[in-house]
C-alpha positions in Angstrom: -52.6 1.7 16.1 -49.5 1.7 14.0 -51.1 4.8 11.8 -51.6 6.8 15.2 -47.7 6.0 16.1 -46.7 6.4 12.5 -48.5 10.1 12.6 -46.8 10.8 15.8 -43.3 10.1 14.5 -44.2 12.3 11.6 -44.1 15.2 14.3 -40.3 14.9 14.6 -39.8 16.1 11.0 -41.5 19.7 11.8 -40.9 19.9 15.4 -37.7 19.4 17.1 -37.7 17.3 20.2 -38.1 18.7 23.8 -35.3 18.3 26.2 -36.5 15.8 29.1 -34.1 15.5 32.2 -34.0 12.4 34.0 -33.0 11.8 37.3 -32.0 8.2 37.0 -28.7 6.9 35.7 -29.3 5.9 32.1 -28.1 3.3 30.0 -26.6 4.6 26.6 -27.8 1.9 23.9 -26.2 1.5 20.9 -27.9 1.6 17.7 -30.0 -0.3 16.4 -32.7 -0.5 18.7 -33.7 -4.3 20.4 -35.0 -7.0 18.6 -38.8 -7.2 18.2 -40.2 -9.7 20.8 -42.2 -12.4 18.8 -44.9 -12.4 21.3 -45.7 -8.6 20.8 -49.3 -7.8 19.8 -50.3 -7.4 16.2 -50.6 -3.5 16.8 -47.1 -3.5 17.2 -45.7 -5.7 14.4 -43.3 -4.2 12.3 -42.7 -4.8 8.6 -39.6 -7.0 8.1 -38.6 -5.2 5.0 -38.8 -2.0 6.5 -36.8 -3.3 9.7 -34.1 -4.8 7.3 -33.8 -1.4 5.6 -33.6 0.7 9.1 -31.1 -1.7 10.1 -29.0 -1.5 7.1 -29.2 2.3 6.9 -28.0 2.7 10.6 -25.2 0.2 10.0 -24.1 2.0 7.0 -24.5 5.5 8.0 -23.9 5.1 11.8 -26.9 6.7 12.6 -26.7 9.8 10.7 -28.6 8.9 7.5 -31.9 7.3 8.6 -35.1 7.4 7.0 -38.5 7.6 9.2 -39.6 4.4 10.1 -42.5 3.0 12.4 -40.8 2.5 15.6 -42.7 0.8 18.4 -39.7 0.0 20.2 -37.6 3.2 20.2 -34.9 3.9 17.8 -33.2 6.8 15.6 -35.8 9.0 13.9 -35.2 12.0 11.8 -36.2 15.3 13.8 -35.6 18.9 13.2 -32.8 21.1 14.3 -33.4 22.9 17.7 -31.4 25.1 20.0 -29.8 22.1 21.7 -28.7 20.3 18.5 -27.5 23.4 16.9 -25.2 23.9 20.3 -24.2 20.7 20.5 -23.1 20.4 16.6 -20.9 22.9 17.7 -19.3 20.9 20.8 -18.8 18.1 18.5 -16.8 20.0 16.0 -14.7 21.7 18.8 -14.0 18.0 20.4 -12.7 17.1 16.7 -10.5 20.3 16.3 -9.1 20.0 19.9 -8.2 16.2 18.8 -6.7 16.7 15.4 -5.4 20.1 15.6 -7.8 21.2 13.0 -9.4 24.7 13.1 -12.8 23.9 11.0 -15.4 26.6 11.5 -19.1 26.0 12.2 -21.3 27.0 9.4 -24.7 25.4 9.9 -26.5 22.3 10.9 -28.1 20.5 7.6 -29.8 17.3 9.3 -30.5 16.1 13.0 -31.5 12.4 13.9 -32.7 11.7 17.3 -32.6 8.5 19.5 -35.1 8.5 22.6 -34.3 6.8 25.4 -34.0 7.8 29.1 -32.0 10.6 27.7 -31.7 12.2 24.2 -29.0 11.3 21.7 -28.5 13.5 18.6 -26.7 12.5 15.3 -25.8 15.6 13.7 -24.8 16.7 10.5 -23.6 20.0 9.7 -21.2 22.3 7.5 -18.1 23.5 8.3 -15.5 25.5 6.4 -11.5 25.0 6.6 -9.5 27.9 6.6 -6.6 26.1 5.9 -7.8 25.1 2.4 -9.6 28.4 1.1 -12.5 27.8 3.5 -13.6 24.8 1.6 -16.8 23.1 2.7 -16.3 20.2 5.0 -19.5 18.0 5.8 -19.0 17.0 9.5 -20.9 14.3 11.7 -21.2 14.1 15.5 -23.2 12.4 17.9 -23.8 13.8 21.0 -26.0 12.6 24.0 -27.5 15.4 26.4 -27.3 13.3 29.7 -28.6 13.5 33.0 -28.1 16.2 35.5 -26.0 15.8 38.4 -22.8 17.5 40.1 -24.9 21.0 40.4 -24.5 21.1 36.4 -27.5 22.7 34.6 -26.4 21.0 31.3 -24.2 18.1 30.9 -23.3 16.9 27.3 -21.0 14.4 25.9 -19.6 13.3 22.4 -19.3 9.7 21.2 -18.3 10.3 17.4 -16.9 13.4 15.8 -15.6 12.7 12.3 -15.7 13.9 8.6 -18.6 12.5 6.8 -17.2 9.4 4.9 -17.4 9.4 1.1 -18.5 5.5 1.4 -21.2 4.5 3.5 -20.2 1.9 5.6 -16.5 3.3 5.9 -15.0 6.1 8.2 -14.5 6.3 12.0 -17.3 5.0 14.2 -17.3 6.2 17.8 -17.2 3.8 20.8 -19.9 4.0 23.7 -18.7 5.4 27.0 -20.4 7.1 29.8 -18.5 9.8 31.8 -19.6 9.0 35.5 -18.1 5.7 34.8 -14.7 6.7 32.5 -13.2 9.6 34.1 -10.8 10.3 36.6 -12.4 10.1 40.1 -11.2 13.6 41.0 -13.8 15.0 38.5 -16.7 13.1 39.8 -17.7 15.6 42.1 -19.8 18.7 42.3 -18.8 21.5 40.1 -17.2 24.7 42.0 -19.3 27.0 43.3 -16.7 29.9 41.8 -13.2 30.5 41.6 -11.6 31.1 45.2 -10.0 34.5 46.0 -6.5 33.1 46.6 -6.8 30.4 43.8 -4.0 32.1 41.7 -1.8 32.7 44.8 -2.4 29.9 47.3 -1.0 26.8 47.9 -2.8 25.1 44.8 -1.8 27.8 42.4 0.2 25.8 40.3 -3.0 24.2 39.3 -4.5 27.5 38.1 -3.6 29.4 34.9 -5.1 32.9 33.9 -5.6 32.8 30.2 -4.0 35.9 28.1 -5.6 38.4 25.9 -3.6 36.9 22.9 -4.7 33.6 23.6 -8.3 34.4 23.5 -7.8 35.2 20.1 -6.1 32.0 19.3 -8.5 30.1 21.2 -12.3 31.1 20.0 -13.7 27.8 21.5 -13.6 29.6 24.7 -16.6 31.7 23.6 -18.4 28.6 22.6 -17.8 27.5 26.4 -19.2 30.9 27.7 -22.3 30.1 25.2 -22.5 26.6 26.8 -22.4 28.0 30.4 -25.1 30.6 29.5 -27.1 28.1 27.6 -27.4 26.2 30.8 -29.0 28.8 32.4 -31.5 30.0 30.1 -31.8 27.0 27.4 -32.9 29.6 24.8 -31.4 30.6 21.3 -28.4 33.1 22.1 -27.7 34.6 18.9 -29.1 38.0 19.8 -26.7 38.2 22.6 -23.5 37.6 20.5 -20.8 38.2 20.3 -19.8 37.8 23.7 -17.2 40.1 25.4 -14.7 38.1 27.5 -13.4 39.7 30.8 -11.4 37.0 32.5 -10.7 33.0 32.0 -9.0 31.0 34.3 -8.3 27.4 33.9 -7.6 24.9 36.5 -6.1 21.6 35.5 -3.6 18.8 37.0 -2.3 18.4 33.7 0.7 20.2 31.8 -1.1 21.2 28.5 -3.4 23.8 30.4 -5.8 25.3 27.7 -5.6 21.7 25.7 -5.8 19.6 28.7 -8.1 16.8 28.2 -9.6 17.2 31.8 -9.9 20.9 33.4 -12.2 23.4 34.7 -12.5 26.6 33.0 -14.0 30.0 34.9 -15.1 32.2 32.6 -16.4 35.8 33.3 -18.2 37.4 30.4 -20.8 40.0 29.0 -23.2 39.2 26.5 -24.1 41.9 23.9 -26.9 44.4 25.6 -26.7 42.0 29.0 -25.4 41.8 32.3 -21.9 40.5 33.5 -22.1 36.3 33.8 -19.9 33.9 35.5 -19.8 30.3 34.0 -18.0 27.4 35.1 -17.4 24.7 32.4 -15.7 21.2 33.2 -14.2 19.6 30.4 -13.5 15.7 30.9 -12.5 12.8 28.7 -11.5 9.3 28.9 -8.7 9.8 26.4 -10.4 7.9 23.4 -10.9 9.7 19.9 -14.3 11.5 19.8 -15.0 11.2 23.4 -15.6 14.6 25.4 -17.9 15.7 28.1 -18.8 19.2 29.0 -20.5 20.1 32.3 -21.7 23.6 33.0 -23.4 26.2 35.6 -24.0 30.1 34.9 -24.6 33.0 37.3 -25.9 36.3 35.9 -24.9 39.0 38.1 -27.4 41.8 38.8 
């Protein structure tokens, strides 16, 4: 039994996990996985030495640097980089830049660990460059959960950790557990809008809406990431062949004063992928105000 389960676990090294959407409300469990039941059958016994090593690695690295262990009760395992973890790595880096006022630029994903429960949580390590310091390389880590679909969204993901990888194991910022459906303002616990109303910029709620200027698009390249996130919610495929996007129009809806940098806002994006038809995407960004916490929800329409 153990040999079979170990062989299945090894597949994670060669094939990224397939994304599974669940309808039930999940509980986002903190690592490590629950303790082993003493009454478990002999086929599911865990080597106590390996178990201790696993727990130590999870504790020291926050789940980002964990070897492949026999996991009969779930846990964090190494996995390949998928289109989802690639996109989610960019989302985590964006969350960090938004909070810290930095402009780290995504380069590549170098490692992905995955925890499987009723939802998938990715522990992503990536390389970024810092243009402020001569494009020096930075090792960045982010924990992103691909969460349940609701609010008419086709893709929902939230971050819990966004940090520069600490030099010393066991140090550095550790994220805290949260769940967006519990911890954000009630006005954002509703369905995503179908699309921007015709009188949005001139109607009675016009002060909530702001049309992004062309020069702001250049200074806020993450808006193109939101377009990618929206289109990915429709296709679920690698979009590199369709980049760069041509942004046609972006309107922000928020009750906060920061407009583009508001923690809670809805973005209406009209854009055209390279060689593709025009698209319209709605992306909602929410947060509970704590470091490393951001949720994105998206839906997209492809105009014929």
